C-alpha positions in Angstrom: -60.2 129.5 -69.8 -59.5 126.8 -72.3 -56.3 125.9 -70.6 -58.2 125.4 -67.3 -60.5 123.0 -69.0 -57.9 120.9 -70.8 -55.3 120.0 -68.2 -51.7 119.7 -69.2 -51.4 115.9 -69.9 -47.7 115.8 -69.2 -48.1 117.5 -65.8 -51.0 115.1 -65.0 -48.8 112.0 -65.8 -46.0 113.3 -63.7 -48.2 114.2 -60.7 -50.0 110.9 -60.6 -46.7 108.9 -60.5 -45.3 111.0 -57.6 -47.7 109.3 -55.2 -47.5 105.6 -54.1 -51.1 104.7 -55.2 -52.2 105.4 -58.8 -55.8 106.1 -59.7 -56.9 105.8 -63.3 -60.6 106.0 -64.4 -62.7 106.7 -67.4 -65.9 108.7 -67.3 -68.3 106.2 -68.7 -70.4 107.4 -71.7 -69.3 111.0 -70.9 -70.2 112.7 -74.1 -73.7 111.0 -74.2 -74.4 112.3 -70.7 -74.5 115.9 -72.0 -77.8 117.0 -73.6 -77.7 119.6 -76.3 -80.2 122.5 -76.0 -83.0 122.1 -78.6 -82.2 125.4 -80.2 -78.6 124.4 -80.7 -79.2 121.0 -82.3 -79.1 122.3 -85.9 -75.3 122.6 -85.4 -75.2 118.8 -85.4 -77.5 118.2 -88.4 -76.5 115.4 -90.7 -78.1 113.6 -93.6 -78.7 109.9 -94.1 -79.9 107.9 -97.0 -83.3 106.3 -96.4 -82.6 103.5 -98.8 -78.9 102.5 -99.1 -79.7 100.1 -102.0 -80.8 103.2 -104.1 -78.1 105.8 -103.3 -79.9 108.4 -105.4 -79.3 111.8 -104.0 -82.8 113.2 -104.3 -85.0 114.7 -101.6 -87.1 111.5 -101.3 -84.1 109.4 -100.3 -82.5 111.8 -97.9 -83.4 112.0 -94.2 -82.2 114.8 -91.9 -81.2 114.0 -88.3 -79.8 116.1 -85.4 -77.9 114.8 -82.4 -79.7 115.3 -79.0 -76.5 114.6 -77.1 -72.9 115.8 -77.6 -71.5 113.6 -80.4 -68.1 112.1 -80.0 -65.7 113.2 -82.7 -66.9 116.8 -83.2 -64.1 119.3 -82.7 -66.0 121.2 -79.9 -67.0 118.1 -78.0 -64.0 117.8 -75.7 -64.4 121.5 -74.8 -68.1 121.0 -74.1 -67.4 118.0 -72.0 -64.6 119.7 -70.1 -66.7 122.8 -69.4 -69.6 120.6 -68.1 -67.4 118.5 -65.9 -65.6 121.6 -64.5 -68.9 123.3 -63.9 -70.3 120.3 -62.0 -67.2 119.8 -59.9 -67.1 123.5 -58.9 -70.4 122.9 -57.0 -68.4 121.0 -54.4 -66.1 122.9 -52.1 -64.0 119.8 -51.5 -60.4 118.7 -52.0 -61.5 115.6 -53.9 -63.5 117.7 -56.4 -60.4 119.9 -56.8 -58.2 116.9 -57.4 -60.6 115.7 -60.0 -60.7 119.1 -61.7 -56.9 119.2 -61.9 -56.5 115.6 -63.0 -59.1 115.0 -65.6 -58.2 115.0 -69.3 -61.3 114.8 -71.6 -62.8 111.5 -70.2 -59.8 110.2 -68.2 -59.1 110.8 -64.6 -55.4 110.2 -63.8 -54.6 110.9 -60.2 -52.8 109.5 -57.2 -53.1 108.9 -53.5 -50.8 108.5 -50.5 -52.3 105.3 -49.3 -55.0 102.7 -50.1 -57.5 104.3 -47.7 -57.1 107.7 -49.3 -57.4 106.1 -52.8 -60.7 104.4 -51.8 -62.0 107.7 -50.4 -61.2 109.5 -53.6 -62.8 106.8 -55.7 -65.9 106.5 -53.7 -66.4 110.3 -53.5 -65.6 110.7 -57.3 -68.2 108.1 -58.2 -70.8 109.8 -56.0 -70.0 113.2 -57.5 -70.3 112.0 -61.1 -73.4 110.0 -60.3 -75.1 113.1 -59.0 -74.3 114.8 -62.4 -76.5 112.2 -64.2 -79.9 112.8 -65.5 -82.1 114.8 -63.1 -85.8 115.4 -63.4 -86.9 118.4 -61.4 -88.5 117.3 -58.2 -88.0 113.6 -58.9 -85.4 111.0 -58.5 -84.7 108.8 -61.6 -82.9 105.5 -61.1 -81.4 105.2 -64.6 -80.5 101.5 -64.1 -84.0 100.4 -63.1 -85.7 103.1 -65.1 -87.9 104.1 -62.2 -88.9 107.5 -60.9 -89.9 108.5 -57.4 -91.1 111.8 -56.0 -88.8 113.6 -53.7 -90.8 114.5 -50.6 -89.8 117.6 -48.7 -88.8 117.3 -45.1 -91.0 119.1 -42.7 -90.1 120.2 -39.2 -93.0 120.7 -36.9 -92.3 123.4 -34.4 -94.8 123.8 -31.6 -95.1 127.1 -29.9 -96.5 127.7 -26.5 -98.9 130.7 -27.0 -99.8 131.7 -23.5 
C-alpha cells in the first residue's frame, strides 16, 4: 500500500517527458489542509518556553502545545498526505483523477499532456478536484477566501399526480 501512495519518482519524471506538454504543479499548503483528529493530537505534542529571556526549565516557564493540522517535517506526514490525496481522488471515476493519483509525489504533480487543450482540461479539472477537498462544513458551503458561509438548499422536484 505504501508503494501505491508514494509514486516512483524516476518513473514519474520519465512519463511526464514522453508527452509534448509538461504539467508541473504544487499542492498549495497541502499538509495544513489535513486536520488531525482530536484524540490523535497528543502524538504531535511539543513544549515551548513561555519566557525565552528566562530559559529556566521549570513548570512555570514551559507551555505544552499540540498541532491541529499535519505538521510538515514529521516522518509520517508524507504518508498521511499521500493517503488523504489518494482517498480523495478515488472518489472520482475519471481519467484525470487517475492521472493525478499516478503522477503525484508528496505535494508535487508531475504529468504530461498530448496537446495544449488536453493540458488545460487536466489543469482545470485538477484544480476543481483539489478545491472540493478543501474545508467542508456539513450542510454548508464555506468560501475560504471570503470567509463566508452559506446554507446549501436542497433541490425539490414537485410532481403532480392526477388522482381521478
